[in-house]
N, C-alpha and C positions, 0 to 999 in steps of 0.2 A: 504569521504563517511563514513557513520556510520557503526557500527558493525551490522552484519546480525542477524535478528530474524528468528527462524525456527518454522514452523507450519506444522504438519502432517495431511493429509486428505486421506481417502480411497475413491477410485472411486466406486460408486454404479451404479446399472443398470440405475437409473434415470439420471445419469450424462452423459450417452452415447447416441450416435445417431444411426441411422440405420446401419451404418458401424461397430458399436461396439467400436468406439473410443470416447474419451471425446468430447462432443459438445463444439464448440469454446466459446460460451457465458458463459459456466460454469467456465472457467478460471477466469472470472471477479468475480464470486462468491467466488472462492477459494482465490483470492487476497483480497477481502473484508474481509473474515474471518481472513486471516493472518494479515491484517492491524489492525483489531479490537483486536486480541490477542496480537499484538505488543504493542498497546496502553495500554492494561490491564497490560502487563508485566512492563510497565513504571509507573503503578499506575494511569492511566488515563482511567476512565470508561466513555464512551460516553454519557450515560444517566445522569450521575452526571455533566458532563461538560455542558450539555444543561440546567439542572435544576439550578445549582448554578451560572453559568457564562453566560448563554444564548448563548453558542457557539456550533455550529454543524459543521461537516465536510461534504463537498460535492465534488464529482468528477467533475472536469472541463474538463479534457482531459485524454484520455487513448490511448496508442499505444500498440498493441500486435503483437508478432511474434511467430508463431507456428513452432517449430523446429523438433519435432518427435511426433508420436501418443502416448497417454496414453490410457490404456484399462481398461475394467472392472476388479475390484479387485486390480488394482495397488495401491500401497501406495505411495502417492505423498508427497514431502516436498516442501513447499513454503518458500523460503528465501526472507525476506524483508529487504531492507536497505533504510534509508533516504538519498537521494542524495543531497538535498538542502532545506533550509527553508529561505524564504525571504518575509517579510511583512505578508500578509494573506495566502501566498501560500507555499505548501510543495510538493516536488517532491520525489516520491518513485520508487524504482526498485524492482520488484517481479520476482524472478527466480523460475521456477517450475521444479523439478527433480523427476524422477522415476527410482529407482534402479541404480543410478549413471548416468542416461541419462538425458541430459538437454532437456526438452520437450517444454518449453514455457518461454517467457520473456514478462513481461508487465511493461510499464513505465507509471506511473499515476501521474497526477497533482491534488492535493487536495486544496480546498480553505476553510478557516475557515470563517463562516458567523454568523451573529447575527439573532435574531428573525425576523428582517425586511429584511432578505436576503441580507444584506450588508456585504462586507468583513470586517474582524476584524484582525488587525495586531496581530500575535501570541505573539510578545514580550510584548504586553499590557495586556496579560492575564497571571497573575503570576502562575496559576495552570498548565499552559502549559510549564513551565520551564524544566521539564524532557525531552520534545521533543528536545529543543535546546541542552541540555546536550548530548542526544543520537546522535544528528546529528554531534556533535563535530565540526570539521573544515568545515562541509557542511553548517553550519548556516551562512547566510548573506555573501556569497562569491561574488566577483565581477563578472560582466557579462562576461568578457573576459575568465573567467575560467569555464564557463558553458559548460557541454556536449552539443553537437549539438541538441539533442531532447528537451532540456530545453529552448532554445532560442525562 
């Protein structure tokens, strides 16, 4: 697994539901922001990727587990790690923390696509090399080593 990237986000009123806790769909937004900032930290701007290489990332699958409530004004930390890269797909794990409490975990499968919505093998796009470097041993592992949720 790769080193974890950390992204902080504050819970605003608009992020909560009638019970005063973070509405479940907003964790997807937090994970998206964290993933975007992880890419920026690696020198990969999504708009530049689209313009120069015709590559965009789309979410293919997401699994979320909500472990504890996050509330208005909580400062959340979203930790993102690349679990695996193979072909056009990348699997990420997002852990969401609030004051030392593990509040949510999201496992997200991303696919690199071209302008025609066809998968693009990441290894064929030189500008994406920092992703493979960040993934370390998680890049191109054998199926028998996959965590259950990746299979």
